[in-house]
N, C-alpha and C positions, 0 to 999 in steps of 0.2 A: 229526484222524480222517479217514482216506482213504475217499472215497466208493465206492460200487459201481462208477459209471463210472471213477473214476480207476484203480481197480483193475483195469480193463481197459485203461489207456493213455489216459484222455482228459486233456487238457491245456489249458492257457489258449489255446495256438494253436488247438486244435480247437473250442475255445469261439467265437474269433472265426470261424473258418470256418462255423461253424453260426448265427452272427448272422442272415444273411439269412432263415433259417428259423423261428427263433423267433417273429416277430411273426405267423406262421400258424398258431401253436398246435400246430406238429409237435414231436415228441420226438426227441432225439438217442439214437442207438445203436449197437452194433458189432455186425455179422454174427459169431457164434460157430459157428454149423452153417449148412451149405448142402447141399440135396439137392434138385437139378434146380431147380425154379422156387420152391420153397419154402425158408424160412430160418428160423431161430431167432435173434432179435436181444436183446443184453443192453441193457437201459435202465436209468435210475435207479430204476424201480418193480420190475424184476427181467427175467426172460428171458419174452420172449413170442413167439409163432409170427408170422409176417409172410411176405407175397407181394407182388409186384412191380406198381405202379401201372400201368396200361394206357398212360398217356402216357411213362412212364420205359422200359416195354418197347419202344415204337415207336421212342423216340429215343436209346436208350442206344449206338447203333452197335457197332463190334467189341470195344472195350475198356471200353465205359460199364456193361456189366450189372454189378451187384452181386455181390461173392464173399467168402468167408470173410476175415475182417481188416478189411472195410470199415466206415467210419464212415457212417452213413445217418441221413436225417431220416425220420421215419415218422407217418403219421397214424392215430390210433388209430380202429378198426372198432366201431361198435356191438356191445356184447358182449364178447367176446374177440378177440384178435388184432389185426394192423395191415397197413398197406399202406406198402412203401417208397416215397418220393416222389422222393428225391434221394441222390446220392452225394457225399459231401464229398470235398475235395481230398485226393489221396492223396500220402503221402511216398514209397512205392516200390509197383510193381506187377510180379508174375512172370507172363510168358505164354510160350506156348509153341505151335507149330504143331500145330493138332487132329490127333489120332491118325488114320490111315488115310490114304486119297488125298485128303481135303479140304484145299484151298489156302485154310483159314481160321484165325483166331487164337483161342487157348482161354486165357482169363484162369486163373490157377492160385490166386493169395493176393494180398492188399494189405495195406500198411501194416506190413511186416516189418523188423525191424532187423538179423537174425542168421539166416544159413541154415546148416542142418546139413546137409551131403551126405553122405548114409548109404549105406554098402555093406557087405556081409558079407566077412569074411575067409576066403571059400571059392572053390569054382571059378567062381562068377560074377563075383569082383573083375575089373573091367575099368577101368584108368584112363583108357582112350577114352571110355568112357560118361561117367565123371566130368568129362571135359572138357567135355561138353556141359552138364552141371548147374553147373559153374564159370562158364562164359561166361554161362549165364542169371541165376546170382546177381550176377555184376559188371555185367552190363548193368542190372540193377535197382538198382545202387549200393548193395549190400548185402553185409557183411562174410560171405566163405564161410568154413567150416570143415569139413574132410572128417571124418568120423566112421567108422571102421573096426570094426564089432561082431563079436560071437561070437569074441572072441581065445580063450575058454576052448575051442573048438573046432578051433583051428587050430594048426598048428606053424610055428615062426618068427614068432609074433606080434610079438616083441620089436624086430624090425627093419623091420617093416611100415610104420611111420609114417614113417620115413626114406626108405625106397624108393619108398612111393607120392608124398609130398609132392615128391620129385626131380623125378619122373615127371610131375608138375603143375606145375613151375616155382616150387616153394617155398611152395606155399599149407600153411597151417596144419593140421595133422593130429593126431587122437587116436586112439589104441587104446583099446577098451572091452570090457567084458563085462558085462552088465547083470546076468547071472546071478551072476558072482560078485564084483561090486562093482568090479572093475578099471577105472581110469580115470574112474568116475561122479563121484568129488569133482572133478576136473579139469573135466569137461563140466558141471557144477552151477555150477562157478565163473565160467563164462562168462555165466552169467544173472543177472539183476538184476530187482527191483521194476518193473513196468510195461514191461520190455522184450518185445518179441514175436520169437520165433524159429519158423522154419519147418522142419520135417523133409521132406526130399526124397531121392527114392531109389526102386528097384525094390521089388516087391512080397517079402517075406519078407526084407527087410533087416535088418530088427528095430526099425523107428520106432516102433511101437505099444509094443514093450518099453520102449523108452527111456521113452516118456511113462507107463507105468506104474511104472517104477522111480523116476523124478522125482516123481511125483504120490504115491507111497506107497501106491498102491491100483490095483485092477484097473479102469481107466478106458476101455481098449480091447482089442478081442478079437485075440489072436495065434493064428499056426498055424507049424508047423514047416516048415522048407524040404525040398523033395523031395530025398531022396537020389539019384534017376536023374538028375537035370540040374541040381542046386544052385539051382534057381529056387524062388521061394516062391508062394503062393496069395495071391489078394487076401483080406485081413482086414478092412482100413478101406475103406469104400464110399462116404464122404462127408468132406469137409475140416471139421476140428472144432478150435475153440481150447479149451484146457486151463488154467485157473488153477491155477499150482501152489502149494504151500504156502509157497515162497519169496518169491511175489509175482510171480513172472515169468511169461508165456504161452506156450504152448508149440501150435503149429498143425501138426497132423498131417495128411496128404494120403495118397490111395490110392496105391499103387505105381504107377509109370509106366515100363512096358516099353519103350516107344517115346517118345523126347523129340526132336521135331523142332524147332529152333531157328527163330525168328522174330524179323526185326528186331533181330538182336543183334550187329551189326559192333562197336559199341564195347565190349562184353563180350567179343567174341571176341578182340579185340586185347587187352585186359587179361589174358585168361586165357593168351595166348601172348607175353605181354610180354617174357620172357626170351629166347625164341627171335627175336623180332621185333628186339631190340638186337644179337642175334649177326649177323643177317642184313643189318643197316644198316651194320656195320662191314665185313663181308666184301666187301660189294657197291661199297665204294669202290675194291676191287682188281679188279673186273670189268674184262673187255677193253673192253667197249661199256656207255656211261654209262648207255642204256637198256635193258640187260640185263633178260630177265624170268626169269632162272634156270630156264630149260626145257633147252634143247639147244645153247644159244649156246656157241662155241667161247671158251675162256679165262675162262668162268664161275667166279668164285672159291666161291660158294655151292654149285655142283655139286660142287666139288673136294672141299669140306669135308664135304658128304654123303658122298662116298665114303670119305674117309678117318677118317670117324668123330668129327670135330670138332663137326659139326652132328647132333642126334639124329634120325635118319631116320624113327623112328616119331611123333616128335611133328611133324616136317614135313609127312607124308603125313596126319597127322590135321587138322593146322590148314588144308591144301589141300582135302581132303575137305570140311569144314566151312564154308569159304569158298565153294566151290563150290555147296553146299546151299543156302545163303543167295543166291548170285547166280541160282538157277535158279528162286526164288520167284517169286510174283507182285509187282504195285506193293505194296512194304509201306511206303508213306508213313505215317507215325505219324498215327492217328486218336485223338488224345489225349481221354481221358474228361474229363468236367467238372473243370476246375480241376487237372488231373493236373500233379505235378510231377517233375521227374528230378533224379536225383544223379549225378555224376560216378562212374564205376567206381572202387571204392578200389583201391588198390595191393595185391599181394600179398608182404606183408613179415611176416607173423605168423611166430612161432617154431613148429619142429616139437614137439610134447609126445607123449612115449611113456611112457606108465605101465603 
């Protein structure tokens, strides 16, 4: 019989990671809700309220603060609640540049296996924004799947999956309508017991509606998109893991209107792998061996951009994102305790249009 911790993703590998803390009488648990400095942690004894230990707050560093999805070691407080003493090694970590003018990193979610990049099939549909989410997922070593929602409100939804997938270099893409059930079986088929999927996207994209549909009950608040600008209102104000009837885990996040990339060069290269492969072939025909593909005469890449063999929009988007990363401050990875990294997965998934 599956234990409570196992239902939230506890494995023998996690048990081995926790071994150094077991002798101190600490409890293992997973953060299922995060709100500012407070969290709800699922332990073998059930869900408990927890706060950060002072030492961990002082020593955490940029990426060491526990976030939703983290496995942690907790000390019971007298009465009720606990303090989080340590963060166990992570299999993946989603980070972004903090919103606004701040040049700091913000962790979004940890220990995720699958990323649903959610956007609505309305006027807010923007492949260029999706490229940011795609690079973020690939940098974390997590399989990305684009989910195009609200197909019941859109015209031409049947061809949207192929169009968007092509614009993103072939990433796996689903078209769904949680209201009508369109594509929901295919979406649910990507989830399995113990797997953790994160929902990423702008406000009003339909992330919380997906959670409610897969959970079979109203777990998250939802709101309609504004007719004036096709944008949504923030209805999810915290990050929360929901255990689905299927045994899979779904991590809902607040909408991110602004997504600044941070330390994501590998993910960016993986997101534009198709374009970079074309450029590599073309560059062999450039007049100059050290051609930068800017204004040099005889540049085969610039010629291909002019005659349409290279996608100019994707080229410009990649250049913009590369420049954004280059302008940032020193982004040497300050790895959190025991943090591991995966290699960015290749984009080879099929296009699914249901």
